Structures are given as structure tokens and as C-alpha cells.
Residue, then its C-alpha position, 0 to 999 in steps of 0.5 A: x073568753x071574751x065575747x065576739x060581739x064585744x071584740x067587733x063593736x069595740x074594734x079590738x081586731x083593728x087595734x090588735x092588728x096595729x099593735x095598740x092593745x095592752x098585753x091583757x087584751x092582746x091575750x084575750x083577743x088571741x084566745x078568742x081567735x083560737x076558739x071562734x072560727x068565724x071570728x078568725x075568718x073575719x080577722x083574716x079578711x080584715x088583715x088582707x084588707x090592711x095589706x091591700x090598702x098598704x100596697x095601694x097607698x105605697x109609692x114605687x121608688x124610681x129606677x135611679x133609687x133602686x140602682x143606688x140601693x142595689x149598689x149599696x147592698x152589693x158594696x156592703x156585702x163585698x167590702x171588707x175592712x182593710x186593717x193595714x192602714x189603721x195598724x200603720x197609723x197606730x204604729x206611727x202614733x205610738x212612735x210619735x208618743x214615745x219620741x215626744x216623751x223621750x224628748x221631754x225627759x231629755x229637755x227636763x234633764x238638760x234644764x236640771x244640768x244647766x241649772x246645776x252648771x249655772x250654780x257651780x259657775x256662780x260658786x266658782x266665780x265667787x271663790x275666784x273673786x275671794x281668792x283675788x281679793x285675798x291675793x291683792x290684800x296679801x300682795x299689798x301687805x307684802x309690799x308694805x313689809x318689803x319697804x326700806x322704812x319697815x323695821x322687822x322685829x323678831x319676838x322669841x317665845x319664853x318658857x311658856x312658848x318654847x320655840x315660839x316666834x313671831x315677827x313684827x313689821x313696824x313702819x314708823x313713817x306710815x304708822x303701820x304694824x303687821x305681825x306674822x304669828x304663824x310661829x307661835x304655838x296653837x292655843x285652845x279655842x278659849x284662848x288667844x294671843x294679844x299684843x301690847x305696846x309699853x309706853x312709859x310703863x303703861x301697857x296699851x292694847x294693839x289687838x289680838x293675833x290669829x295664828x291662822x293668818x300669815x300677816x295680822x294688821x295691828x294698831x300703831x302706838x306712838x312712843x312705844x318702848x317695847x312690844x309684848x305678847x300675852x295669852x288672854x281669854x278668847x276675844x282679848x282683854x282690856x288689861x294684860x295678864x302679866x303672868x301669861x307673858x310669852x314674848x317681848x322685844x325692846x324697840 
């Protein structure tokens, strides 16, 4: 046990009262107080002096401060949190959030639909433009063949193209040739029809005939004595394959 003399000389009781001792010294002082009655009496007197000094140095609060303090304490005791306004506010916040998200989704869908509509409109405009161009071209070609200067010539198919028929429209004045090959039999993809003009025994190329087209413009050849159609490899030939002659007409 720690000696009384050491405790008093080192002021350990005062430090114990103010809580400034280590845990080890605190245990030692408490043990000494339990064992030494006179030391305990000295400690009690010292503790009483500390309390008296504290009360003497204390400053009494004003009446106004006391009243405000009491009112605050009373309000704290009686006031209860009203959760209803908070619940309503939370509900409005949730509704606002959901509405905002719904509007955002609608806006995104509207933008997507608008983009699709614009794309479809552009595509439709291109198709209309193509149809108008084709119509003008076809109309001009029909005007070209419905002319008093145009000579229509029918080329009937031989044994290589039975029931085949093509119509050539020749305008010597404007040097225009249009051929309707729709009446000719279809050919494999690696074959095509080709028309030739016979000038003094020489076959001159006028161009190939695509049977998908109703009117095909061909090259006009002066002094032609006949028009001849042969079957040639796809893309055409430089010279006619005579054994593949399917039709001809004398001019």
C-alpha cells in the first residue's frame, strides 16, 4: 500500500480529485483511502473545500436566462415531432421524380420516332424523285416513238426464239433508235441479246438489249440494210455470233 506521507507530499489527493492521475496511481490512492481512516478524513475535508470554492467562484445566471432555460426545457419535454408534413413532402418528391422519369422516357421515344419518321420521309422523297425521273424518261421516249418520222419495225424470233418478238423504232431524221425487247425469251444470267446493223455486209454493234426494260435506246447506224439480234455472252461481243442469230428485219 502507498504510504500516506508520499500521497500528501506529492499532492496525489488533489490530482485524484481533478482526475489527473494515471490508472495505476488512481488504484493506489483508492486503496490507501480504504485502509487509512485519517487519510480518508483528510480527503473528505479536501473534497468539501473544493466544492465550496467552486460554489463561491460560480456566477449566478440572470433571471431572464433562467426563464429562457426553463421554457426551453418545457418545450423539449412537450414538443413531439409531427411526421405528417414530412410524409406529404416525401410523397410529393416521389411523385415528382416518377413524373420526371416518365416525361424523360416519353421524350426519348418521341425523338426516336421523329428520327425514324424523318428517315422514312427522306427515303420516300428519294423514291418519288426516282419515279418522277423514270416517268419523265419513259414519257419522253414514248413521245419519241409516237412521231410521224418514226418507222416501227417488228423483229420476229426464229427457231432459237420461237414466239419471240422485239419492236424497233427508228427515226432516220433525228437518228434515234429505241427497241422494245420485252417480247424476247428470258436468257441465263451469263447471256444477253445484242443488236447489229448490217452495212454493206459488215455487222456493226448497236448495243445490248436488257429484256427487263420496256424501251432501250441504241446507237443509230447510217446506211443500215438490216437490223439483227444475236445471243452473246453477258456484256456483249465485238463481233456477232452468227450461229446465235435469233431475229432480223430488212430495212
